[in-house]
C-alpha positions as CSV (number, residue, x, y, z in Angstrom):
1,M,70.8,91.3,119.9
2,D,72.9,90.1,117.0
3,F,76.0,88.0,117.7
4,I,77.8,90.2,115.1
5,D,76.0,93.4,114.2
6,L,76.7,94.0,110.5
7,K,73.5,95.9,110.0
8,S,74.5,98.9,112.2
9,Q,77.9,99.0,110.5
10,Y,76.2,99.2,107.1
11,A,73.8,101.9,108.3
12,A,76.8,104.0,109.3
13,L,78.6,103.4,106.0
14,R,75.7,103.1,103.6
15,D,76.5,106.1,101.4
16,N,80.2,105.3,101.1
17,I,79.7,101.6,100.4
18,N,76.9,102.2,97.9
19,A,78.9,104.9,96.1
20,R,81.9,102.5,95.8
21,I,79.7,99.7,94.5
22,Q,78.0,102.1,92.0
23,V,81.4,103.1,90.5
24,V,82.2,99.4,89.8
25,L,78.7,98.9,88.3
26,D,79.3,101.9,86.0
27,H,82.8,100.9,84.8
28,G,82.0,97.2,84.6
29,Q,85.4,95.8,85.3
30,Y,84.3,93.1,87.7
31,I,87.5,91.1,87.7
32,L,90.8,92.9,88.5
33,G,89.3,96.3,88.1
34,P,91.0,99.4,89.4
35,E,89.6,99.0,92.9
36,V,91.6,95.8,93.4
37,K,95.0,97.7,93.1
38,E,93.5,100.6,95.1
39,M,92.6,98.3,98.0
40,E,95.9,96.5,97.8
41,S,97.8,99.8,98.0
42,A,95.7,101.0,100.9
43,L,96.4,97.7,102.9
44,V,100.1,97.9,102.1
45,A,100.1,101.4,103.7
46,Y,98.1,100.1,106.7
47,T,100.2,97.0,107.5
48,G,103.6,98.2,106.4
49,A,104.2,95.1,104.3
50,K,105.7,95.6,100.9
51,H,103.1,93.6,99.0
52,C,99.4,92.9,99.3
53,I,97.9,90.3,96.9
54,S,94.1,90.1,97.1
55,V,92.6,86.7,96.7
56,A,89.3,84.9,96.7
57,S,89.2,84.0,100.4
58,G,91.4,83.6,103.5
59,T,91.4,79.9,102.8
60,E,92.7,80.5,99.2
61,A,95.4,82.8,100.7
62,L,96.8,79.9,102.7
63,L,96.8,77.6,99.7
64,I,98.5,80.1,97.4
65,C,101.3,80.7,100.0
66,L,102.0,77.0,100.3
67,M,102.1,76.7,96.5
68,A,104.4,79.7,96.3
69,L,106.7,77.9,98.7
70,D,106.7,74.9,96.4
71,L,105.3,72.6,99.0
72,Q,106.0,69.0,97.9
73,P,104.1,65.8,98.8
74,G,105.0,64.7,102.3
75,D,106.4,68.1,103.3
76,E,105.4,69.0,106.9
77,V,103.9,72.2,108.1
78,I,103.7,72.8,111.9
79,T,100.5,74.4,113.0
80,S,97.9,74.4,115.8
81,P,95.0,71.9,116.1
82,F,92.8,74.5,117.8
83,T,91.6,76.5,114.8
84,F,89.1,76.4,111.9
85,A,89.6,73.5,109.6
86,A,90.9,75.6,106.7
87,T,94.3,75.9,108.3
88,A,95.1,72.1,108.1
89,E,92.8,71.7,105.1
90,M,95.0,73.8,102.8
91,I,98.2,72.0,104.0
92,V,96.7,68.6,103.0
93,L,95.2,69.9,99.8
94,A,98.7,71.2,98.8
95,G,100.1,67.7,99.4
96,G,101.6,68.4,102.8
97,V,101.3,66.9,106.3
98,P,100.0,69.0,109.2
99,V,102.0,68.5,112.3
100,F,100.0,69.6,115.3
101,V,101.6,71.5,118.3
102,D,99.5,72.2,121.4
103,I,98.3,75.7,122.4
104,E,99.0,77.9,125.4
105,P,96.1,77.2,127.8
106,D,95.6,80.9,128.6
107,T,95.8,82.5,125.1
108,A,94.7,79.5,123.0
109,N,97.5,80.4,120.5
110,I,100.2,77.9,119.5
111,D,102.8,77.3,122.2
112,A,106.0,78.5,120.6
113,T,108.1,76.6,123.2
114,L,106.9,73.3,121.7
115,I,107.6,74.0,118.1
116,E,111.3,73.2,117.8
117,A,110.8,69.6,119.1
118,A,108.3,69.0,116.3
119,I,110.7,70.0,113.5
120,T,112.0,67.2,111.3
121,A,114.0,66.9,108.0
122,R,110.6,67.2,106.2
123,T,109.5,70.4,107.9
124,K,108.9,73.2,105.3
125,A,107.0,75.8,107.2
126,I,105.3,76.9,110.4
127,M,101.8,78.2,110.3
128,P,100.7,79.9,113.6
129,V,97.1,81.0,113.9
130,S,96.3,84.5,115.4
131,L,93.3,83.1,117.2
132,Y,90.4,85.3,118.3
133,G,92.3,88.4,117.1
134,Q,95.5,88.1,119.1
135,V,98.9,87.4,117.4
136,A,100.9,84.4,118.6
137,D,104.5,84.8,119.9
138,M,105.9,85.7,116.5
139,D,109.4,86.7,117.7
140,A,110.0,83.2,119.2
141,I,108.4,81.5,116.1
142,N,110.5,83.6,113.6
143,A,113.7,82.8,115.6
144,I,113.0,79.1,115.4
145,A,112.2,79.4,111.7
146,D,115.3,81.3,111.0
147,K,117.4,78.8,112.8
148,H,116.1,75.9,110.7
149,G,115.6,77.7,107.4
150,L,111.8,77.6,107.5
151,A,109.1,79.9,106.2
152,V,106.4,81.3,108.5
153,I,102.8,81.8,107.4
154,E,100.7,83.8,109.8
155,D,97.1,82.6,109.6
156,A,95.7,86.0,110.4
157,A,92.1,85.4,109.3
158,Q,90.9,86.8,112.7
159,S,93.5,89.4,113.5
160,F,93.6,92.0,110.8
161,G,94.2,95.3,112.6
162,A,95.9,93.8,115.6
163,S,99.4,94.8,116.7
164,Y,102.4,92.9,118.0
165,Q,105.3,94.9,119.4
166,Q,104.1,97.9,117.5
167,K,103.9,96.1,114.2
168,K,100.7,95.1,112.4
169,S,99.5,91.5,112.1
170,C,100.2,90.3,108.5
171,N,103.5,92.1,108.5
172,L,105.3,89.8,111.0
173,S,106.7,86.9,109.0
174,T,107.3,85.4,105.5
175,F,103.6,85.6,104.8
176,G,100.5,87.0,106.5
177,C,97.1,85.7,105.3
178,T,93.9,87.3,106.2
179,S,90.2,86.9,105.5
180,F,87.5,89.5,104.5
181,F,84.7,87.1,105.3
182,P,81.8,89.4,106.5
183,S,82.2,88.6,110.2
184,K,85.9,89.3,110.3
185,P,87.3,92.6,111.8
186,L,87.6,93.9,108.2
187,G,85.0,92.2,106.1
188,C,83.4,92.4,102.7
189,Y,80.0,91.2,101.6
190,G,81.0,87.8,100.4
191,D,84.3,86.0,100.3
192,G,87.6,87.7,100.0
193,G,91.1,87.6,101.5
194,A,94.6,88.9,101.1
195,I,98.3,87.7,101.3
196,F,101.0,90.0,102.6
197,T,104.7,89.6,102.1
198,S,107.8,91.8,101.8
199,D,109.6,89.2,99.6
200,D,109.4,90.3,95.9
201,K,109.8,86.8,94.4
202,L,107.2,85.3,96.7
203,A,104.8,88.1,95.9
204,Q,105.2,87.6,92.2
205,A,104.6,83.9,92.6
206,C,101.4,84.6,94.5
207,R,100.1,87.0,91.9
208,E,100.8,84.4,89.2
209,I,99.2,81.5,91.1
210,R,96.0,83.5,91.8
211,T,95.4,83.8,88.0
212,H,96.0,80.2,87.0
213,G,99.8,80.5,87.1
214,Q,100.0,83.1,84.4
215,S,103.0,85.4,84.2
216,Q,101.2,87.2,81.3
217,R,97.9,86.5,79.5
218,Y,97.8,82.9,78.3
219,L,101.4,82.2,79.3
220,H,101.2,79.7,82.2
221,T,104.6,79.5,83.9
222,R,103.4,77.6,87.0
223,L,100.5,75.7,88.4
224,G,97.9,78.0,89.7
225,V,94.2,78.5,90.7
226,G,91.3,80.8,90.0
227,G,91.9,82.8,93.2
228,R,91.1,86.4,92.4
229,M,89.1,88.6,94.7
230,D,86.4,90.3,92.6
231,T,86.3,94.0,92.2
232,L,82.9,94.5,93.9
233,Q,84.2,93.0,97.1
234,C,87.3,95.2,97.0
235,A,85.0,98.2,96.6
236,V,83.2,97.1,99.8
237,V,86.4,96.9,101.7
238,L,87.4,100.3,100.4
239,G,84.1,101.7,101.5
240,K,84.8,100.5,105.1
241,L,88.4,101.6,105.4
242,D,87.7,105.2,106.5
243,R,85.9,103.9,109.6
244,F,88.2,100.9,110.2
245,G,90.6,102.8,112.6
246,W,87.7,103.8,114.8
247,E,86.3,100.2,114.7
248,I,89.7,98.8,115.9
249,E,89.8,101.3,118.7
250,R,86.2,100.4,119.6
251,R,87.0,96.7,119.6
252,L,90.0,97.3,121.9
253,A,87.9,99.4,124.3
254,L,85.0,96.8,124.3
255,G,87.5,94.1,125.0
256,D,88.9,96.0,128.0
257,A,85.4,96.8,129.2
258,Y,84.3,93.1,128.9
259,R,87.3,92.2,131.0
260,A,86.6,94.7,133.8
261,K,82.9,94.1,133.9
262,L,83.2,90.3,133.9
263,Q,85.9,90.3,136.5
264,A,83.5,92.3,138.7
265,A,80.3,90.4,137.9
266,A,81.7,86.8,137.6
267,P,85.1,86.8,139.4
268,G,85.5,83.0,138.9
269,L,85.2,83.2,135.1
270,Q,88.4,82.4,133.2
271,L,89.1,85.0,130.6
272,L,91.4,84.8,127.6
273,A,94.9,86.2,128.4
274,V,96.3,89.0,126.3
275,R,100.1,89.3,126.4
276,D,101.6,92.7,127.4
277,D,103.5,93.1,124.1
278,R,100.4,92.8,121.8
279,D,96.7,93.6,121.7
280,C,93.6,91.6,120.6
281,V,91.0,92.9,118.1
282,W,88.5,90.4,119.4
283,A,87.2,88.8,116.2
284,Q,85.4,86.7,118.8
285,Y,85.2,87.7,122.5
286,T,85.8,84.2,124.0
287,V,85.7,83.0,127.6
288,F,86.1,79.6,129.2
289,V,83.1,78.0,130.9
290,D,82.3,74.7,132.5
291,D,79.0,73.0,131.6
292,R,78.9,75.0,128.4
293,E,75.7,73.7,126.9
294,A,73.7,74.6,130.0
295,V,75.2,78.1,130.2
296,Q,74.5,78.6,126.5
297,A,70.9,77.5,127.0
298,R,70.4,79.9,129.9
299,L,71.8,82.8,127.8
300,K,69.6,81.9,124.9
301,T,66.6,82.1,127.1
302,A,67.8,85.6,128.2
303,G,68.1,86.6,124.5
304,I,71.9,86.5,124.4
305,P,73.4,84.7,121.3
306,T,76.6,82.7,121.7
307,A,78.9,80.6,119.6
308,V,81.7,78.1,120.0
309,H,85.0,78.6,118.2
310,Y,85.8,75.6,118.1
311,P,84.1,72.6,119.6
312,R,86.6,70.0,118.4
313,P,90.4,70.2,117.9
314,L,91.4,69.2,114.4
315,H,93.0,65.9,115.4
316,H,89.6,64.9,116.7
317,Q,88.0,65.6,113.3
318,P,87.6,62.6,111.1
319,A,89.4,64.2,108.2
320,Y,92.5,64.9,110.2
321,A,92.5,62.3,112.9
322,R,95.3,60.3,111.2
323,Y,97.8,63.1,111.7
324,A,98.0,62.8,115.5
325,R,97.0,60.5,118.4
326,P,93.7,61.3,120.1
327,E,95.4,62.1,123.4
328,D,97.9,64.6,121.8
329,C,97.6,68.3,122.5
330,P,95.7,68.1,125.8
331,H,95.3,71.9,126.1
332,S,93.6,72.1,122.8
333,I,91.2,69.3,123.8
334,A,90.4,71.1,127.1
335,A,89.9,74.4,125.4
336,A,87.5,72.9,122.8
337,Q,85.3,71.7,125.7
338,R,85.1,75.0,127.4
339,V,85.4,78.0,125.0
340,M,82.3,80.1,124.4
341,S,82.1,83.3,122.4
342,L,80.0,86.3,123.3
343,P,78.5,89.0,121.1
344,M,81.2,91.3,119.7
345,S,81.5,93.9,117.0
346,A,82.5,97.5,116.9
347,D,78.8,98.5,117.0
348,L,78.0,96.6,120.2
349,T,76.6,99.3,122.5
350,D,77.7,99.7,126.1
351,E,74.1,98.9,127.1
352,Q,74.1,95.7,125.1
353,Q,77.4,94.7,126.6
354,D,76.0,95.3,130.1
355,R,73.0,93.0,129.2
356,V,75.5,90.3,128.2
357,V,77.5,90.6,131.4
358,V,74.5,90.5,133.7
359,A,73.0,87.5,131.8
360,L,76.3,85.6,131.8
361,A,76.8,86.2,135.5
362,A,73.3,84.9,136.2
363,A,73.8,81.9,133.9
364,L,77.0,80.9,135.7
365,S,75.4,81.2,139.1
């Protein structure tokens, strides 16, 4: 069993993806070819955001947004320490200071009730992470941001396709940034990502920044990066879009099935909470277990792959330890010690899911 089954997905989409790739090979416009704008237009229609700017990766998306906001050295960005390093990494690379706010212990998303106390005169933005495929409490976060004149950047690398109060992730705040890394809910076959915004000026800034700050060819009006998503990867995403709606519905159904089956087979197991006003597209189906290494070893023996997202909060990572005290954010510390992700993808079969549930129940007992 694969942890994420990309082979079955490709088998279902082979003709469509291959045809899309062949068109690019035939026209030869590998950088900013017509598929780039076609994909951006399709994703605008899907999310409801006014602008989509494709970029080289989800990581690059975060950096470009911070640059578009004109982040200055010493400016602070409030975020979660329980996330992949790229979230804080881009804040630091842009010259900013990450300010870590703890998570909700049941959802593992940033605790919006703690954000306002972390705001200072240097705060420039709030960067919540939509972890595991569930959006954070964006209404509360946006209200705090509006009150203090701050931008909000949703790190939606894991949540493309998710909904919050009937709106799509990536169309909930100043910016939404997603990743098309192959394992993500909507993935390409390399690196890729996108920025979403409904602010015309910020969209223009992002487009210029992704092409070395050019407002037109060889006229560099701002500092930029080489941050374009290549045409072949956009073609792959386009090749997957016809099936994407079904895949999201399948992820939601598998998440519900995991919950029901695990509650029956392992009633003491702590599951991730999903709030009533949103859904979760389960980029990773994550549970909380004690004695994690032993449980993982038993599952491996049973042929069930697992992963840990993430084993250390960022303020316990050497590169970011200076931004918080080791004892800060206790819920993030506790989650890092207990989270474990199970096999999950739209092509996971019911029979495979049953194997996972039976094996996990046995491993826990």
